[in-house]
PAPA-58360 format. One record per residue: residue in three letters; x, y, z of N, C-alpha, C, O in turn. Coordinates in steps of 0.1 Angstrom, whole numbers, plus 5000, padded with zeros to 4 digits. Layout:
<recs>
ALAXYZXYZXYZXYZ/...
</recs>
This chain:
<recs>
MET518449504874518149504888518349354893517949264886/SER518949344905519249204910517849154915516849214917/ASP517949024918516748954923516349004937517149004946/PRO515149064938514749124951514649024962514849064974/GLU514548894959514448794970515748774977515748734988/THR516848794969518148764975519048884977520148874984/ALA518748994971519649114971519749174985518749184992/ASP520949204989521149275002520649415000521149494991/ALA519749455009519249595009518649615022518249525029/GLU518549745026517849775039517149905037517750005032/PHE515949905040515050025040514450035053513849945058/THR514450155059513850185072512850295071512850375062/GLY511950295081510950395081510050385094510350305103/GLY509050465094508150465105507050565104506950635094/CYS506350575115505150665115505650815118506750835121/GLN504650905118504951045120505451075134506351155136/CYS504851005144505251035158506450955163506950975174/GLY506850845156507950765160507650645168508550575172/ALA506350625171505950515180506150375173506350275179/VAL506050375159506250255152507350275141507350375134/ARG508250185141509350185132509550045125509149945132/PHE510050045113510149915106511449915098512150015096/ARG511849795094513049765086512649665076512149555079/ALA512949685063512749585052514149555047514949635045/THR514449425046515849375043515849305029516449195028/MET515349365019515449315005515049434996514549535001/LEU515349424984514849514974513349494972512949374973/PRO512549594970511049574968510849494955511549524945/SER509949404955509549334943508649414934508549394922/ASP508049524939507249614931507149744939507149744952/VAL506949854932506649984938505550044928505850054916/SER504450074934503350124925502450234931502350244943/TYR501950304922500850394926499550314926499350234917/CYS498750324936497450264936496350374937496250444947/HIS495550384926494550484925493150424929492150504929/CYS493050304934491750244937491050324948491750384956/ARG489750314948488950394958489250354972489350434981/MET489550224975489850184988491150234993491250285005/CYS492150244985493450304988493350454990493950505000/GLN492550514982492350664984491750684998492250775004/ARG490750615002490150635015491150595026491150665037/ALA491950485024492750445035493950535038494350555049/VAL494450605028495550705030495050845030495850935033/GLY493750865027493251005028493851095017494151215019/ASN494151035005494751104994494251054981493350964981/LEU494751114970494251074957494750934952494150874944/PHE495850884958496350754955497350724967497750804975/ALA497650594967498650544977499850504968499750474956/VAL501050524974502250474967502850364977503150384988/LEU502950244971503250124980504450044974504550034962/ALA505250004983506449914980506249784986505949764998/MET506349674977506049544981507349464986508349464979/PHE507249404997508249325003507649195008506449185011/ARG508449085009508048965015507748995030508549065037/LYS506748945036506348965050507548915059507748985069/ASP508248815055509248765064510548845063511548815070/ARG510548945054511749035053511449175059512249265056/VAL510349185066509949315072509849285087509149195091/GLU510449375095510349355109509949495115510449595111/TRP509149485126508849605133509849625144509949545153/THR510649735143511749755152511349835164512149845174/ARG510249905164509749985175508249975174507650015164/GLY507549935185506149935185505549835175506249765168/GLU504249825174503549745165502349825159501749905166/PRO502149815146501049885141499649825145499549705147/ALA498649915146497349865147496849825133497449865123/VAL495849735133495349685120493849695119493149675128/PHE493449735107492049745103491849645091492549655081/ALA490849565093490549465082489649545072488449575075/SER490249595061489449675051488549585043487649635036/SER488849455042487949365035488149225041488949205050/SER487449135036487548995040488948935036489348835042/ALA489649005027490948945022492149035026493248985025/ALA491949155031493049245033492949325046491949345051/GLU494149365050494249445062495149565059495949565050/ARG494949665067495749795065496249825079495549825089/GLY497549855080498249885093498450035094498750105084/PHE498450085106498550225109499050245123498950155131/CYS499650355126500050385140498850425148498050515144/ARG498650355159497450385168497650525175496650575179/ALA498850575176499050705183498850825173498150915177/CYS499350815161499250935152498450915140498151005133/GLY498150785137497250755126497950735112497350715102/THR499250745112500050735099499750595093499850495099/PRO499250595080499050465073500450405070501350475065/LEU500550275073501850215072501950095062502950075055/PHE500850025060500849905051499549865046498449895052/PHE499549785035498449715030498949565029500049535025/ARG498149475034498449335034497349245029496249245036/ASP497549175018496549075014496848955023497948905023/LYS495848905030496148805040496648675034497348595040/ALA496248645021496648525015498048535008498548435003/SER498648645008499848675001501048665010500948695022/PRO502248625005503448625013504048765014505148785020/ASN503348865008503948995007503149095016502049075020/LEU503849205018503349325026503749445018504849455013/GLU502749535016503049665009503149775018502049815024/LEU504249835020504549945029504250075022504650085010/THR503750175029503550305022504850375020505650395030/VAL505150415008506450475005506650605013507750635016/GLY505650685015505850805023506250785037506750875044/SER506150665042506550635056508050595057508550565068/PHE508650575046510150545046510950665049510650775046/ASP512150635055513050745058513650805045513950925045/HIS513750725035514250785022513250735011513550645003/PRO512050795010511150754999511650784985511150714976/GLU512550864984513150894970513850764965514050764952/ALA514150674973514850554968513850444963514250344958/LEU512550474964511550374960510650434949509550484952/GLU511150434937510450494926509450404920509650284917/PRO508150444919507150364913507450314899508050384891/ARG506950194896507150134883505850114875505850084863/ARG504650144881503450124874502350204882502450234894/HIS501150214875499950264881498950154882498850074872/TYR498250144892497250034894495850104898495850204904/GLY494750034895493450084899493050214892492450304898/ILE493550234880493350364873491850404870491550514867/GLU490950304872489550334869489050434880488050504878/SER489750454891489350544901490250664902490150754911/ARG491150684892492050794892491250924891490250934884/VAL491651024899490951154899491451224886492651254885/PRO490451264877490851314864491651444864492351474855/TRP491351534874492051664874493451654879494251754878/HIS493951544884495351524888496051434878495651314877/VAL496951494871497651414860499051384864499851474867/ILE499451264864500851224865501351184851500951084846/ASP502151274846502651264832503851184832504951234831/ASP503751044832504850954830504450844820503350834816/ALA505450764817505150664807505050524814505150424807/LEU504750524827504650394834503350324829502350384826/PRO503450184830502250114826501050144835501250174847/ARG499850134830498650164837497750044836497549984826/GLU497150014848496349884849495049914856495049974867/GLN493949864851492649874858492549754867493149654865/THR491749774878491449664887490649564879489649604872/ASN490949434879490249334872489049294881489149194889/THR487949364879486749334887486049204883485149164890/ASP486449144872485849014868486648894874486248784873/SER487748924881488548824888487648744898487048804906/PRO487648614897486948534907487348564921486648564931/TYR488648594923489248624936488548754941488148754953/LEU488548864933487948984938486448974940485849034949/LYS485748894932484348874933483948814946482848834952/GLY484848734952484648664965484948754977484748704988/ILE485448874975485948954986484749044991484049104983/ARG484649055004483649135010484349265016485249255024/SER483949385011484549505016483949545030482749525032/TYR484849595039484349645052484449795052484349855063/GLN484749855041484849995040483450055041482449995036/ALA483250165048481950225050481450265036482150305027/PRO480150235034479550275021479550425020479550505030/PRO479550475007479450615005478250675011477150615011/ASP478350805016477150875021476350915008476850914997/GLU475150945011474250984999474851094992475351194998/GLY474951084979475451184970476951164967477451224958/GLU477651074974479051044971479050924962478250824963/SER479950924952480150814944481350734948482350794953/GLY481450604945482650524948482550454961483450374964/
</recs>
């Protein structure tokens, strides 16, 4: 694969209602499944599939996403009209991770790994040979982050 930073590529997508559209003009540096609990809740599904691009190589071509600060370190973008989840952004990173399901051609963005597998739902099995990685909760970076996600209701775990 060519260098994602310099390769000519164009990927387009947008939300369900069409109010927000985007274009990424590079190959993604990563495409991954994220099974972490925060991604599960953010996309309302068992996992998120995210494609990573440099922020300066993504442009909003129609509308602007609304943003929710899911933690002191990260934001998640969505369409304010229809609610489609559009991105995850670590504020300190030069990258932006767009939701693969919001691309016009999601089949072109094949995941390369699984992340956050400690929160994987055990009855849903993805039978592939991709690398699997747990969230490093001992990381000083993660220990300093404050979550703004609503706490679980009584009886809910995670």
